[in-house]
MARMARPA-534070 format. One line per 5 residues: for each residue x, y, z of C-alpha. Coordinates in steps of 0.5 Angstrom, whole numbers, plus 500, padded with zeros to 3 digits. Layout:
<atoms>
X,Y,Z; ...
</atoms>
This chain:
<atoms>
487,733,547; 487,736,554; 484,732,559; 478,736,562; 477,737,570
471,732,573; 467,739,575; 465,744,570; 467,751,574; 465,757,569
468,762,574; 475,758,572; 474,759,565; 470,766,563; 475,771,566
481,767,562; 477,767,556; 475,774,555; 482,777,557; 485,772,551
479,774,546; 480,782,548; 488,782,548; 488,778,541; 484,783,538
479,777,536; 472,781,537; 474,785,531; 479,781,526; 482,785,521
477,783,515; 477,790,511; 476,786,505; 470,782,507; 463,784,507
461,789,513; 456,788,518; 454,793,524; 451,794,530; 451,799,535
450,798,543; 445,803,546; 450,807,550; 449,805,557; 449,811,562
456,812,565; 453,812,572; 450,806,571; 451,798,573; 449,792,569
442,791,570; 438,785,568; 435,789,562; 442,791,560; 444,783,560
438,781,556; 439,787,551; 447,786,550; 446,778,550; 442,779,544
446,783,540; 452,779,542; 449,773,539; 448,776,533; 455,779,533
458,772,534; 455,769,529; 456,774,523; 463,774,525; 463,766,524
460,767,517; 467,771,516; 464,778,516; 467,784,518; 463,785,524
463,791,528; 459,792,534; 460,799,536; 460,800,544; 460,806,548
457,810,554; 452,816,554; 454,822,559; 447,822,562; 446,829,563
441,829,569; 443,822,572; 451,824,572; 450,831,575; 445,828,580
451,823,582; 456,829,583; 452,834,586; 450,829,591; 458,827,592
460,835,593; 454,836,598; 457,831,603; 463,836,603; 457,842,604
458,844,597; 453,846,592; 455,847,584; 453,854,584; 459,855,590
464,852,585; 462,855,579; 461,852,572; 468,850,570; 470,848,577
464,843,577; 465,840,570; 472,839,572; 470,835,578; 465,831,573
470,829,569; 474,827,574; 468,822,577; 467,820,570; 475,817,569
475,814,576; 468,811,577; 464,812,570; 467,805,567; 463,800,572
458,798,567; 463,797,561; 467,792,566; 461,789,567; 459,788,560
465,784,559; 463,779,565; 457,778,560; 461,776,555; 460,782,550
464,781,544; 464,789,542; 470,792,539; 473,796,545; 478,799,541
472,803,538; 469,805,544; 466,812,544; 463,817,549; 458,822,548
462,827,550; 469,825,547; 472,831,542; 470,827,536; 463,826,538
462,833,541; 464,836,534; 458,832,531; 453,834,536; 455,842,535
455,841,528; 448,838,528; 445,843,532; 448,849,528; 446,845,521
439,844,524; 438,851,526; 441,854,519; 436,849,515; 430,852,519
429,846,523; 431,848,530; 429,854,533; 428,858,540; 421,859,543
417,860,549; 412,854,550; 410,850,556; 415,845,558; 415,839,563
419,842,569; 422,839,574; 423,843,580; 428,839,583; 433,839,578
430,846,575; 430,843,568; 426,842,563; 425,834,561; 422,830,556
415,828,555; 418,821,555; 421,822,562; 415,824,565; 411,818,569
404,818,571; 402,815,577; 395,815,580; 395,819,586; 389,820,591
387,828,591; 381,832,591; 376,836,586; 374,843,587; 368,846,584
369,854,584; 364,860,583; 367,865,579; 362,871,579; 360,875,573
363,882,572; 356,886,572; 354,882,578; 348,878,574; 350,871,576
356,866,576; 359,861,573; 362,854,576; 369,851,574; 372,845,577
380,844,578; 384,839,581; 390,844,582; 386,850,585; 393,854,586
394,855,579; 387,859,579; 392,865,581; 394,865,573; 387,864,570
386,868,564; 380,866,561; 374,861,562; 372,857,556; 365,854,554
363,850,548; 361,854,542; 354,850,542; 353,850,549; 346,853,550
347,855,557; 353,860,556; 352,862,548; 349,869,551; 355,870,556
361,869,551; 365,875,550; 363,877,557; 368,878,563; 368,874,570
371,877,576; 377,873,579; 375,871,586; 382,872,589; 386,877,585
380,881,582; 383,880,575; 377,881,570; 378,875,565; 374,873,559
369,868,557; 371,865,551; 368,859,546; 372,853,545; 371,846,543
376,844,549; 370,845,554; 366,839,554; 359,840,556; 358,833,559
363,834,564; 361,838,570; 358,845,569; 361,845,562; 365,851,563
373,850,564; 378,855,567; 384,857,563; 391,858,565; 395,858,559
402,858,563; 401,852,567; 397,847,563; 398,844,556; 391,844,554
390,851,556; 396,853,553; 393,851,546; 386,854,548; 390,861,550
393,861,543; 386,860,540; 383,865,544; 389,870,542; 394,870,548
401,871,545; 406,866,549; 410,872,552; 403,875,555; 401,869,558
401,869,566; 407,865,570; 405,864,577; 411,860,579; 419,860,580
423,855,578; 423,851,585; 415,851,584; 414,857,589; 409,863,588
411,869,584; 408,875,582; 404,875,575; 406,880,570; 399,884,572
401,884,580; 395,882,582; 397,876,586; 396,878,594; 402,879,598
401,873,603; 401,868,597; 408,870,595; 414,865,596; 409,860,598
411,853,596; 406,850,591; 402,845,595; 402,850,601; 399,855,596
394,850,594; 392,850,602; 392,857,603; 388,859,596; 383,854,598
382,857,605; 381,864,601; 376,861,597; 372,858,602; 372,865,606
370,869,600; 364,864,599; 367,862,592; 368,854,594; 362,850,592
364,843,593; 370,839,594; 370,831,592; 375,826,593; 378,823,587
384,819,584; 388,824,580; 393,822,574; 399,826,576; 406,827,573
412,825,576; 419,826,574; 422,819,573; 429,821,576; 427,826,581
420,823,584; 417,830,584; 411,832,581; 412,836,575; 410,842,573
408,845,566; 412,851,566; 412,857,561; 419,858,559; 424,859,553
427,853,550; 430,850,544; 426,846,540; 427,841,534; 421,842,529
420,834,529; 414,834,524; 418,836,519; 423,830,520; 418,825,520
416,824,513; 422,820,510; 422,816,517; 415,814,515; 416,813,508
422,809,509; 418,804,514; 412,804,509; 417,802,503; 421,797,507
427,800,508; 426,800,515; 424,793,518; 421,793,525; 421,786,528
416,784,531; 411,788,526; 406,789,531; 410,795,534; 409,798,527
402,801,529; 405,804,535; 411,807,531; 407,810,526; 402,813,531
407,817,535; 411,819,528; 404,822,525; 402,826,531; 409,828,533
410,834,537; 416,839,537; 422,836,541; 425,841,547; 432,839,546
435,844,552; 436,843,559; 438,847,565; 444,843,567; 451,844,567
454,837,565; 452,836,557; 454,839,550; 453,846,552; 448,850,547
452,853,541; 448,860,541; 450,866,543; 446,872,546; 447,880,544
445,885,549; 439,887,544; 437,880,544; 439,878,538; 442,870,537
448,868,534; 448,860,533; 455,858,530; 460,852,531; 465,856,535
465,862,539; 470,866,534; 464,864,528; 459,867,533; 463,873,534
464,874,527; 457,874,525; 456,879,531; 460,884,528; 463,886,535
457,886,539; 458,883,546; 456,876,547; 454,871,552; 453,864,551
447,860,553; 448,857,559; 443,851,558; 446,844,555; 442,839,550
438,834,552; 442,827,552; 437,824,547; 439,829,542; 447,827,542
445,819,542; 440,820,536; 447,821,532; 450,814,535; 449,810,528
454,815,524; 457,820,529; 461,814,532; 464,812,526; 467,819,525
462,823,522; 462,829,520; 469,827,517; 468,822,511; 472,816,514
473,809,511; 469,806,517; 463,811,516; 463,809,508; 463,801,510
459,801,516; 453,806,515; 447,804,515; 448,799,520; 445,792,519
440,792,525; 439,795,532; 437,791,538; 432,796,543; 428,795,548
421,798,546; 421,803,552; 426,807,548; 422,807,542; 421,814,542
426,816,546; 432,814,542; 430,809,536; 425,814,532; 430,820,533
436,816,530; 431,815,524; 430,822,524; 437,825,524; 440,819,520
436,820,514; 437,828,515; 444,828,515; 446,821,512; 441,821,507
440,814,509; 436,810,514; 441,809,520; 439,801,520; 435,796,516
432,792,522; 429,795,528; 428,789,533; 424,791,539; 425,786,545
420,786,552; 422,787,559; 425,782,564; 420,781,569; 420,777,576
417,770,576; 410,772,577; 410,777,571; 411,783,576; 415,789,573
422,789,577; 423,795,582; 427,796,588; 421,798,592; 418,791,591
424,788,592; 424,784,586; 430,786,582; 435,781,580; 442,782,579
445,779,573; 452,779,576; 449,775,582; 447,770,577; 453,770,573
457,769,580; 452,763,582; 451,759,575; 456,762,570; 455,767,564
453,762,559; 447,760,563; 444,767,564; 445,768,557; 442,762,554
436,763,559; 435,770,556; 435,768,549; 431,762,550; 426,766,553
426,772,548; 420,771,544; 419,777,539; 417,783,544; 414,779,549
416,780,556; 420,775,560; 418,772,566; 425,771,569; 425,765,574
432,763,577; 430,756,576; 431,757,569; 438,759,570; 440,753,574
437,749,569; 441,752,563; 447,751,568; 445,744,568; 445,744,561
452,746,560; 454,741,565; 451,736,561; 455,738,555; 461,738,559
460,731,561; 459,729,554; 466,732,552; 469,728,558; 465,721,555
468,723,548; 475,724,551; 475,717,555; 473,714,549; 478,717,544
474,722,541; 478,729,540; 478,734,535; 475,733,528; 480,733,523
474,735,518; 470,741,517; 466,737,512; 461,731,515; 466,724,515
464,718,510; 459,714,514; 456,707,513; 453,705,520; 445,708,520
447,711,527; 452,715,524; 449,717,518; 443,719,522; 447,724,527
450,727,521; 443,728,518; 440,731,525; 446,736,525; 444,738,518
437,739,520; 439,743,527; 443,747,523; 437,749,518; 433,750,524
438,755,527; 439,759,520; 432,760,520; 431,762,527; 437,767,526
434,770,519; 427,771,523; 431,774,529; 427,768,533; 432,768,539
427,763,543; 428,758,537; 435,759,536; 436,756,543; 430,751,543
433,748,536; 440,747,539; 438,745,546; 434,739,544; 439,737,539
445,737,544; 441,734,550; 436,730,547; 439,728,540; 446,727,542
447,726,549; 441,722,551; 441,718,544; 447,718,540; 452,717,546
447,712,548; 447,708,542; 454,708,540; 456,707,547; 461,701,547
462,701,540; 467,707,538; 470,704,532; 474,709,527; 468,711,523
464,713,530; 470,716,533; 470,721,527; 463,722,526; 462,723,534
468,728,534; 465,732,527; 458,732,530; 461,735,537; 465,740,533
458,742,530; 455,743,537; 460,747,539; 460,752,533; 453,752,533
452,753,540; 458,759,541; 454,765,540; 449,763,545; 454,760,550
461,763,548; 465,761,554; 464,753,555; 464,752,548; 471,756,547
474,752,553; 471,745,550; 474,747,543; 481,748,546; 481,742,550
478,737,545; 485,737,541; 490,742,537; 486,747,533; 489,752,528
484,758,531; 480,759,536; 472,758,536; 470,765,536; 473,766,529
471,759,527; 467,758,520; 459,757,521; 457,750,519; 456,748,512
456,741,513; 455,739,505; 451,733,507; 444,731,506; 439,728,511
439,720,510; 432,719,510; 433,711,511; 438,712,516; 433,717,520
427,713,519; 431,707,522; 433,711,528; 427,714,529; 424,707,529
429,705,534; 428,711,539; 421,710,539; 421,703,540; 426,703,546
422,709,549; 415,706,549; 419,700,552; 422,704,557; 415,708,559
412,701,560; 417,699,565; 416,705,569; 409,705,569; 408,698,571
414,699,576; 418,693,573; 425,693,577; 431,696,573; 435,690,573
429,685,570; 431,683,563; 424,682,559; 423,678,553; 420,682,547
415,678,542; 414,681,535; 408,677,532; 406,682,526; 413,684,524
413,686,517; 420,684,513; 422,691,514; 421,691,522; 424,684,522
430,687,518; 431,692,523; 430,688,529; 436,684,526; 440,689,525
439,693,531; 438,687,536; 444,689,540; 442,696,541; 435,695,543
437,689,547; 442,693,551; 438,700,552; 431,696,553; 434,691,558
431,685,554; 434,678,554; 431,676,547; 427,678,541; 422,673,538
419,674,531; 413,671,534; 406,672,537; 406,671,545; 400,666,546
400,667,554; 397,672,559; 399,678,563; 403,681,557; 404,689,556
403,691,549; 406,697,546; 405,699,539; 410,703,534; 409,705,527
403,700,527; 407,694,529; 405,691,536; 410,688,541; 408,684,547
412,684,554; 410,678,558; 411,681,566; 407,675,569; 414,672,572
417,679,574; 411,683,577; 405,681,581; 400,683,576; 394,683,580
397,688,585; 400,692,580; 393,693,577; 390,695,584; 396,700,585
394,703,578; 387,703,580; 388,707,587; 393,712,583; 388,713,578
382,714,583; 387,719,587; 389,723,581; 382,724,579; 380,726,585
385,732,586; 384,733,578; 376,734,580; 377,738,586; 382,743,582
377,743,577; 371,745,581; 376,751,584; 377,753,577; 370,753,575
368,758,581; 368,765,579; 369,768,586; 376,764,586; 378,766,579
376,773,580; 379,774,587; 385,770,588; 392,772,587; 393,771,579
399,767,581; 394,762,586; 390,762,580; 396,760,575; 398,755,580
391,751,580; 391,751,573; 398,748,572; 396,743,578; 390,741,574
393,740,568; 399,736,572; 393,731,575; 389,730,569; 396,728,565
397,723,571; 391,720,571; 391,719,564; 398,716,564; 396,711,570
389,709,566; 394,708,560; 398,703,564; 392,699,566; 390,699,559
397,696,557; 396,690,562; 389,688,560
</atoms>
């Protein structure tokens, strides 16, 4: 046994223990003959720093991994980083811009050399930060989505999907980011409400017999209009379908087409159709018979106006930036008399979540995965239970997205990433192959150039559950650890990543990638607001670790994780769990001072004393609660079960009950129960538990690889009943003393006039303990016949505590009445405020919540004072 310092200092132990665990290979001991258990870490961006979302996600993964390791399994937690195409290229381009350079100045090869250099020197920050959190990943197995083996898997999947007819090149509209000059996913588009305008325009009929009014929020796109649509059942326009309108600026003749996309109830019921610049219009255009190759495109990759195929855009508009073009187009419409009206309106507008610029629907050639053909097995696997989604409330969202899935655009106009393995001949023929040599063999001597684009980052990360295990090679790791057991994911990447892993896993492995998908919520600030740098309410997890220790942060996140609900993170909670760690530390010091060290037994020791039989049973019940919580993935229940056992049961009661009575039996039981605490708490608080495990005595192994508890003991019902009675009696007496302001030093007499034989026996056996904890000078098995006694009732028996000689009863009654009056007055004032609809509807939500909290507090306070007054009689 090594004496513990008086003060618990997390910083002093965390780095030391993490280094010990990692250097000794304890995150993944050699257990090739054991049952495999596998989880993969959502690979953080190589550009990233640990944020509070990462801290939550990885804490939950680590809690599960540590417990499975303690269950003796071959627990593999796969770790790695994602090359983060856009984010990384943005970081490096910003760096070279400081030197006055653009990537085009350097050329592709030299630019990529600089990116790799950056990755080697600066790309490992987040993995170092994950170590601070205590993440017990298998670092020897660390992967990167651009390493050689993983890249081989990515190329093979692309080629194989193309061979199977599930991947193709097509001209379609994409979400185009003019800043990055690349297509981005629907999921990378952030819609914001922007104050804009709604312009109504007049398009004259070709024959001059009239005009049709249309409305738009993007008047500049009219330069590429190809039709005007009306509903086929709209009587106003039936006779006009098939006729042509003359475009007021370009003079282009465009047809009036019938399509159900036009809503007769909205505006004029007529809609201008710009298939090359609007997703809905693209579909209308196809139905109207326009081929994608013939759809007009009026913008270049930077969002500037270019000439359309028919050459009808006026020269004065060419080269204008899109929003400048908007102003000029409106001026020209007004001059032509074609501008009917302008309204102010809030417009939902798409922005790139990284670039922050307005996204343009843009017609371009891209590579697509035919996702609709891949989702069938995923849907079936979920319905059959092969994929379990927790919480189940997310299943509806999951099915809705899968059943309405669109083609997945997988090409990006970047240099950093997996270059698309497709080669083009001058005649337009495309050759898809794993290597250039294979492509040239297919081409039969034709000159070839490789596609300049790279693959969407999510394309490669979709292979994470099997490519990290060595696929396409049939490695032993792959055979043992696929499918994975569970995936922990934020719900915000459910479609970005989770669904795509399910599609690719089943397609290439013939089996689901993981058996359980656990979706957690977002971490918000204490008021429930989403964290953002602009609001200034972000939380730095490393700052919290510096201040309170990793264990306190981990425990906070687990305790607040309630199956998918968002977490309102209040620093006071972290501070509270730091206090919890300190209480555990002080309990260990108290045990050491009383000669209690490491337990000599994994099984529960033999015990005769009720207090020891009781604490053994409490360990058994706590373990059962923990096991149920792990089975159900209820992280909040895990934390609550062990917290209340440690703080309330062991530290507050057991330690108090046995104080001054450490015989050999009690030392053995106290040591055993404390060991069980360390083992059960370890997945949540690994650092302090490992430190205490080592300091309580010599051990044959570290706690990280200790056996998960199996006490082989039962709850002793008689001991539990007696100790629960004792705790209730002491608690009631203590409450009465506090409520009635009895001085702590005063010793009281206790009368038990109606005590049964059972209660009398308990009072006799527990006389010394009850007297010490409740500060009694005597216990009498007779009624109290005087006045001025407070009564407490426990399990139907009534006890009297005379107070006439201890406090001024009349003064105490007066004090209590005044306290009741004051509490009720505040309660009623708060109740009136909450009953006022103006306050509830108009006040800030946090103000309303505080009023409700204060009202509940004052109501409870009044009840306590009233109960105390009733006790005095």
